[in-house]
C-alpha positions as CSV (number, residue, x, y, z in Angstrom):
1,M,8.6,-9.0,11.1
2,K,11.0,-10.2,13.7
3,P,9.7,-12.5,16.4
4,G,8.4,-10.4,19.0
5,Y,7.3,-7.3,17.3
6,D,4.8,-5.5,19.0
7,Y,1.9,-5.2,16.4
8,D,-0.3,-3.2,19.1
9,S,2.0,-0.6,19.9
10,P,0.7,2.9,19.3
11,Q,3.8,3.4,16.7
12,S,3.4,-0.2,15.1
13,V,3.7,-0.4,11.2
14,Y,0.0,-1.6,11.3
15,K,-1.1,1.9,12.9
16,L,0.2,3.4,9.7
17,G,-2.4,1.9,7.6
18,R,-4.7,3.9,9.4
19,C,-3.1,7.1,8.4
20,Y,-4.6,7.7,4.8
21,K,-5.8,11.3,5.1
22,T,-2.7,12.5,6.9
23,L,0.8,11.8,7.9
24,P,1.3,9.8,11.2
25,D,1.5,12.1,14.3
26,F,4.1,9.4,15.8
27,V,7.5,8.1,14.5
28,P,6.6,4.7,13.2
29,D,8.3,1.5,14.9
30,L,9.9,0.0,11.7
31,D,12.6,-1.9,13.5
32,G,12.1,-5.4,12.5
33,F,11.3,-6.6,8.7
34,V,12.7,-9.6,7.9
35,L,13.5,-10.3,4.1
36,H,12.7,-14.2,3.4
37,S,15.9,-16.0,2.8
38,K,14.7,-16.9,-0.8
39,A,13.9,-13.3,-1.7
40,K,16.3,-10.9,-2.8
41,P,16.8,-7.2,-1.3
42,T,16.0,-5.4,-4.6
43,D,15.0,-1.7,-4.8
44,F,11.6,-1.8,-4.1
45,L,10.2,-4.5,-1.8
46,S,6.6,-5.6,-1.5
47,T,5.1,-5.9,2.0
48,S,1.5,-7.2,3.1
49,L,1.5,-5.6,6.3
50,T,-0.4,-2.3,4.7
51,S,-1.1,-1.1,1.5
52,R,-0.2,2.5,2.5
53,G,3.7,2.2,2.0
54,Y,6.4,0.9,0.1
55,I,9.8,-0.7,1.3
56,I,12.5,1.2,-1.0
57,N,16.3,1.6,-0.6
58,E,18.5,4.5,-0.8
59,K,18.9,4.7,-4.6
60,V,14.9,4.9,-5.2
61,K,14.6,7.3,-2.4
62,N,17.2,9.5,-3.9
63,I,15.4,9.1,-7.3
64,L,12.0,10.0,-6.2
65,Q,13.2,13.1,-4.2
66,N,13.6,14.7,-7.6
67,F,9.9,14.3,-8.5
68,K,6.8,15.9,-7.8
69,L,5.2,13.7,-4.9
70,P,1.9,14.2,-3.3
71,L,2.1,14.5,0.7
72,H,4.8,11.7,2.0
73,A,7.3,11.1,4.3
74,F,10.4,8.7,4.4
75,Y,11.0,6.8,7.6
76,P,14.3,4.4,8.2
77,V,13.7,0.8,8.3
78,E,15.8,-1.9,9.8
79,L,15.6,-4.5,7.6
80,R,17.3,-8.1,8.1
81,Y,18.3,-10.6,5.4
82,K,19.9,-14.1,6.1
83,K,20.2,-12.6,9.8
84,Q,22.4,-9.8,8.6
85,L,21.3,-6.1,8.8
86,V,21.0,-4.7,5.2
87,D,21.5,-0.6,5.5
88,K,19.8,2.2,3.9
89,Y,16.1,1.1,3.4
90,Y,13.3,3.2,4.1
91,W,9.5,3.2,4.6
92,L,7.8,5.7,2.0
93,H,4.4,6.7,3.3
94,V,2.3,8.3,0.6
95,I,-1.0,10.3,1.3
96,C,-2.8,10.6,-1.9
97,D,-6.5,10.0,-2.2
98,L,-7.6,10.5,-6.0
99,T,-10.9,8.6,-5.6
100,G,-12.8,11.6,-6.2
101,I,-11.7,12.3,-9.7
102,V,-11.8,8.6,-10.8
103,D,-14.2,8.3,-13.9
104,Y,-15.8,4.8,-12.4
105,S,-18.1,4.2,-15.6
106,A,-15.1,4.3,-17.7
107,S,-13.0,2.1,-15.2
108,T,-12.9,-1.4,-15.0
109,F,-13.3,-3.4,-11.7
110,F,-12.9,-7.0,-11.2
111,I,-13.7,-9.5,-8.1
112,Y,-10.4,-10.5,-6.8
113,K,-9.7,-13.7,-4.6
114,D,-6.5,-14.3,-2.5
115,Y,-4.6,-11.7,-4.2
116,S,-4.2,-14.3,-7.2
117,Y,-7.7,-15.0,-9.0
118,D,-9.6,-12.8,-11.1
119,L,-13.1,-13.9,-10.5
120,G,-14.8,-11.5,-13.4
121,V,-15.3,-7.9,-14.1
122,I,-18.0,-6.1,-12.1
123,K,-19.9,-3.0,-13.2
124,V,-19.1,0.0,-10.9
125,S,-20.4,3.7,-11.7
126,S,-19.5,5.5,-8.7
127,K,-17.4,5.6,-5.5
128,E,-20.1,5.0,-3.3
129,E,-21.6,1.9,-5.5
130,L,-17.6,0.4,-5.2
131,L,-17.5,0.9,-1.6
132,Q,-21.4,-0.6,-1.4
133,K,-20.7,-3.5,-3.6
134,R,-17.0,-4.4,-2.1
135,S,-18.7,-4.4,1.4
136,V,-21.5,-6.8,0.5
137,I,-18.6,-9.2,-1.3
138,E,-16.5,-9.0,1.6
139,E,-19.3,-9.7,3.9
140,K,-20.6,-12.6,1.8
141,N,-17.0,-14.2,1.5
142,K,-15.6,-13.4,5.1
143,G,-12.2,-15.2,5.7
144,H,-11.8,-15.8,2.1
145,N,-10.2,-12.9,1.1
146,V,-12.6,-11.7,-1.6
147,T,-12.8,-8.2,-2.8
148,I,-13.0,-5.6,-5.7
149,W,-10.0,-4.1,-7.4
150,A,-9.4,-2.0,-10.4
151,K,-8.0,-3.4,-13.4
152,S,-7.8,0.0,-15.0
153,L,-8.6,3.5,-13.8
154,R,-9.7,6.6,-16.0
155,L,-9.3,10.0,-14.3
156,I,-11.6,12.9,-15.1
157,E,-8.8,15.4,-14.5
158,K,-5.0,15.7,-14.9
159,V,-2.8,14.7,-12.0
160,E,-0.1,17.1,-11.4
161,Y,2.4,14.4,-9.5
162,D,4.8,12.0,-11.0
163,F,4.1,9.4,-8.5
164,F,0.7,8.7,-6.9
């Protein structure tokens, strides 16, 4: 984000991360994304600010609008690249919780460190067990970015969305 961005603002991009059951009741302040000078402004841009959304360009937005999506919203983004404003980028905020239809026993989970290292498979048989084991691992490894992620998920019922 640009220098001086107010992360504590009630409309901050950080507040979007808390909106996972419904769309936000505010217009998010997305005025301040800065793309690293060695990056390339592609159709999809990654962000580590929150796992609840995607930065996409207008081409992707137009494509996605033709498909069946779960509850979602597009918000305009101010994106700067090499000190120039890049037009027509959007934050796609998606509300979609499919954790209730995951077959946890048939899925594969692993312990993940620093968003780079696979520390091995961990057996999980339910959503509650996943949350409990994740909590224990994160507490034990406080400050070391260690958690549990899914390597593969099997769903117990068909999903009607094209993107989720």
